[in-house]
N, C-alpha and C positions, 0 to 999 in steps of 0.2 A: 519313037520315044521323043526325039527332038521336036517333032510336030506337036505332040501332046503338051510338052512343056511350054511351047510358044503359045498354044491355045489357052492353057491355064493362066499364064502370065497376063495375056491380053484380057481375059475375062476378069481377073482380079483387079487390073488397072481400071477397067470400065466400071466395076462395082464401087471402087474407091472414089472415082470421079463423080459418079451419080450421087453417092452419099454426101460428098462435099458440096455439090450444087444444092441439094435439099437443105443442108444445114445453113448455107449462105442465104437461101430464100427466106428462112424464118428467123434470121438474126435481127437485132434491133436496128432500125434505120439510123443513118448518120445525118440525115437532113430531112426536111419536110418532103422533098421531091421523091426521095428513095422509098419511103415507107408509108407516107400519107398519115403519120401520127398527128393528131390534132395539135396545133401550136398553142392551144390554151391549156395544155397539161405539161407538167414537168415530172421527170423521173428523179428519184432520190436513191443514192447509194446505200443509205441507211435503212431503207424500207420503201414500200410502195406508197405513192401519194396520188390522189385524184383531185387535188386542189387546183382550181384554175389559176393561171398566172394573174388574171385580172383581179380575182378575189383576194389573192395573196397581197397584191399591191395595194388594194383598197384597205385591207386590214392593217397593213404597215402605215399607211397614211393616217388612218384613224388613230392608231397608237401614238404616232407623233403628235397629232392634234391634242390628244388627251394629256400627254406629257407636258405640253406647253400651256395647258389651261391655267388661267390665273383669275383672281378676283381681287377686289379692293376692300380694305378694312380701315375704318376711321378710328384713330386712337382716342380712347376715353380716359378720363381721370383715373389714376391708379393702375393703368396698363403698364406691363413690362414686356420685353421681347419674349421672355420665357412663358409668360401667361398667354400671350397671343399665339405663340408657336404651339403650345399645348392645346389650345382651343381648336386649332386646325389640324392637329396631328401631324405636324411637320417639325423639323429640327430648327433650333435657333440659328444654326449656321446657314441653312437654306433661306431663312427669313432675312438674315443679314446680307447674304449674297444677292438675293432678289432685289434688294433696295439699296445696295452699295452703301450700307451704313458704316461709317467710320468710328462713331462713338455710340455704343449700345445704350448708354445712359442719357442720351440727349433726345429722347422722344418728347414730342410736344402734343398737347391735347388738340384734336382736330386734324392732326397730320394723317394723310392717306398713305397706307402701306400696300404694296403689291404682295399678294399671298399666292405662292405657287401651290396649287392643289390639283389632285387627280380628277375630281368632279367639281366643276365650278358651281358652288352652292348659290352664287348670286345670279346665275343665268335664269331668269324668270321665263314664264310661258310666252312672253312677247319677244323673247330673244335679246332683250336689252340687258347689259350688265348692270348690277346694282352694287352700291357700296354698303358694306356691313358695319354696323355699329357695335353689335354685341353677339356673342355666341353662347347659347344656353344648352345644357343637357336637361331635357324635360321628360315628364311622364305625360303620355297622351291618353285621354279617354274621349268618349263621344256622347253627345246629348241631342235631344229633340225639343221641339216646342211643346210636347205633350205633358200631361200631368205627372208622368213617371219621372221627368227630369226637372220640370219647373214648378210643379204643384198647381198649374193653371189648366183649366179646361178650355175647349174651343170657344165657349160662350163668354170667356173673360175678355174684358175690353183691351187688355194689353197682351193677349195671347199671340205668341210669335214675335213680339217686339223686344229688341235687345235693350240693354241698359243705356246704350248710346242713342236710343230712339229710332234706330233703323230696323226694318223687318229682317229677321234672320234669314240668311240665304245659304243653302248648301253649296260648297265650293268656294265660299268667301268668308263666312262668319266663324270666329272662334271666341271662346270665353277665356279670360286670362285674369291673373292677379295684376291689377294696375300698378302696384308697387314694383313689379318686376318688368312687365311689359305695358307701357302706357296705352290707354285706350286710343284708338285711331291709328296705332302703329301697324305697319305692314311687315310680315315675317315670311321667311321661307322655311317650311318644315320638310326635313328630309323624308323622301318617300311619299310625300303628299303634295307639296307645292306651295304656291303663294296663298296666304290667308290674311285676313284683316281682323285686328283685335277690336271687337264691337260689343262684347258682352262680358259680364262677370258672373260669378256663382259663389254660393256660400261655402262650397267644398273646394273651390279653386283657389289654392293658396301656394305661394312660392313659385316654383318652376313647373307647375302643373298647367296643362292646357286642355280645354274641352273643345272638341271639333264638332261643329253643328252638322246634323244630318236630318233629312226629312223622315226617313223610315226608322221605326223603332227597332225592328229586327236587325237592320244593318248596324245600328248604333250599339246594340248589345253584342253583336258578333264582332265588332271592332275591338271590344275588350279593353285591356290596359296594356299599353306599350311603353316600356321603360327605356331610359337612356337614349332618347331620340334627340338628335341635334336640331336646334332651331336657330335661325339666323335673323336677328333684328336688323331690318334694312333702314338706311338713312332716308328720311322723308324727302330730302332734296333730290333724290335720285329714283323715286318711285313713280 
């Protein structure tokens, strides 16, 4: 009986030891050397994550860069801090802090203000920051050089020629109301990019803008886009 008890105890001890070794073999490694877990991945106590550390760091750096994005605005006649802040969808306090303004009523025409914005509207395709003179909420449509838009056929001597005398070019030309956006002005249109005010139109009045396109189907598909922000850029910085 004593021998049976000893054999049973020894067997149980061996089974427990074997089970413990298997459990240890499949536990999470405490270092790179122990388990070979890729150092580019991190574990989360709140859930599983396969996001590489490098990608996470890159995303954090991009977020910081966006948060610190700024642009410049040139004060025009009639501007107030409230009006400017509202145009850029920021608070008056943010505008005051960004420019260390001690007297909110002491703005001067031509003064440059730093605008803290999430998306720097004045960053053009050439990567150079621009100074903004005016912010407009506009309605966008599209037009072509064809008869449907201008009433001119290809045989017309001024077919495809803008009011400013330049040949209309997709990616550059827009038609504007010169009382709102002077001809020759350069603007930044949200979602579209840099464009030049080179043309006018009988239906283009107020804050409406016609974007020139070569293809009629694309112009019709463009449709009508309302409440699009357009930034009038300072000529000296274009």
